[in-house]
C-alpha positions in Angstrom: 12.4 -8.1 1.2 8.8 -8.3 2.0 6.7 -10.9 0.2 3.1 -10.5 -1.2 2.0 -12.9 1.5 3.4 -10.6 4.2 1.8 -7.6 2.5 -1.6 -9.3 2.5 -1.3 -10.2 6.2 -0.8 -6.5 6.9 -3.4 -5.1 4.6 -5.9 -7.9 4.7 -7.2 -10.5 2.2 -10.5 -8.9 1.5 -11.3 -8.9 -2.2 -14.4 -7.4 -3.8 -15.6 -9.2 -6.9 -18.4 -8.7 -9.5 -19.8 -10.9 -12.2 -19.3 -10.3 -15.9 -23.0 -9.9 -16.5 -23.3 -7.0 -14.0 -23.7 -3.5 -15.3 -20.8 -1.2 -15.3 -22.9 1.2 -13.2 -23.1 -1.4 -10.5 -19.3 -2.1 -10.7 -18.5 1.6 -10.4 -21.0 2.0 -7.5 -19.3 -0.9 -5.7 -15.9 0.6 -6.2 -17.1 3.9 -5.0 -18.7 2.4 -1.9 -15.7 0.3 -1.0 -13.2 3.1 -1.9 -11.2 0.9 -4.2 -10.0 1.3 -7.8 -10.7 -2.1 -9.2 -12.8 -5.2 -8.9 -11.9 -8.8 -9.8 -14.4 -10.2 -12.2 -15.4 -13.8 -11.2 -17.7 -16.3 -12.9 -18.4 -19.7 -11.5 -15.6 -19.3 -8.9 -13.0 -18.5 -11.6 -11.3 -15.2 -12.2 -12.2 -14.1 -15.8 -11.1 -10.5 -15.7 -10.5 -7.2 -13.9 -12.4 -4.0 -14.2 -10.9 -0.7 -13.0 -11.7 3.0 -12.9 -9.4 3.4 -15.8 -11.4 0.9 -17.9 -14.6 2.9 -17.0 -13.0 6.2 -18.0 -11.5 4.9 -21.3 -14.2 2.5 -22.5 -17.4 4.0 -21.2 -17.1 7.8 -20.6 -14.8 8.6 -23.5 -16.8 6.5 -25.9 -20.1 8.0 -24.8 -21.6 4.7 -23.6 -24.3 4.3 -20.9 -22.9 2.7 -17.8 -26.3 1.1 -16.9 -26.6 -0.5 -20.3 -23.0 -1.7 -20.6 -22.0 -5.0 -19.0 -18.8 -5.5 -17.1 -17.7 -8.2 -19.7 -17.8 -5.5 -22.4 -15.1 -3.4 -20.9 -13.1 -5.6 -18.4 -9.5 -6.5 -19.0 -9.7 -10.2 -19.8 -5.9 -10.8 -19.8 -5.3 -10.5 -16.1 -1.8 -10.3 -14.8 -1.5 -12.1 -11.4 0.9 -12.1 -8.4 1.8 -15.1 -6.3 2.1 -14.9 -2.5 5.8 -15.9 -2.6 6.8 -13.1 -4.9 8.6 -10.1 -3.4 7.2 -6.6 -3.4 10.1 -5.6 -5.7 9.2 -8.3 -8.2 5.6 -7.1 -8.2 6.7 -3.5 -8.7 8.6 -4.6 -11.8 5.5 -6.5 -13.1 3.2 -3.5 -12.7 5.8 -1.2 -14.3 6.5 -3.6 -17.2 2.9 -4.6 -17.8 1.5 -1.1 -17.2 -1.2 -2.3 -14.8 -2.2 -0.9 -11.4 -3.7 -3.9 -9.7 -2.6 -7.5 -9.3 -5.0 -10.2 -8.1 -3.0 -12.6 -5.9 -3.6 -16.3 -6.8 -2.5 -19.4 -4.8 -3.3 -22.9 -6.1 -5.8 -21.5 -8.5 -7.6 -19.6 -5.8 -8.0 -15.8 -5.5 -6.6 -14.9 -2.0 -6.2 -11.1 -2.3 -5.5 -8.2 -4.5 -2.7 -5.6 -4.3 -2.4 -2.2 -6.0 0.5 -0.2 -7.1 -0.2 2.1 -4.0 0.2 -0.9 -1.7 3.5 -1.7 -3.3 4.8 1.9 -3.1 3.8 2.1 0.6 5.6 -1.2 1.3 8.8 -0.1 -0.5 8.8 3.3 1.3 8.4 1.6 4.7 11.2 -0.8 3.9 13.5 2.1 2.8 12.6 4.0 5.9 13.6 1.0 8.1 16.9 0.7 6.2 17.7 4.4 6.6 16.9 4.2 10.4 19.1 1.2 10.8 22.0 2.9 8.9 21.6 6.1 11.0 21.6 4.0 14.1 24.8 2.2 13.0 26.6 5.4 12.0 25.7 7.2 15.2 26.6 4.4 17.6 
């Protein structure tokens, strides 16, 4: 079973962050520019929330708010669900399913070291299943 640490080694540790006082417009522009679906919200070096495209759709667009006049802090998810680097991909898949979230910041010793998405988890599980199938086919045919 692959761990989150191994997954981050493959995908990279790069994390894009934004401050809580930034405008939602700036957050969405950064997500668009980096082709990502969420940003970790950091203030004074501490993770204070997460803002996603889903937050933008539900809390700005559908409520008729102006993205340039709305601060990240006003729509971010403040109760952030985290992953640890020693957790397995399967454990994280259970977390995103149970908690109904799509992104998990990865924390180690109180420090943000990466972020994984449900897409990253699905990709890792598919790769692992493909490997197992190939091994079984090799075993059966030899």
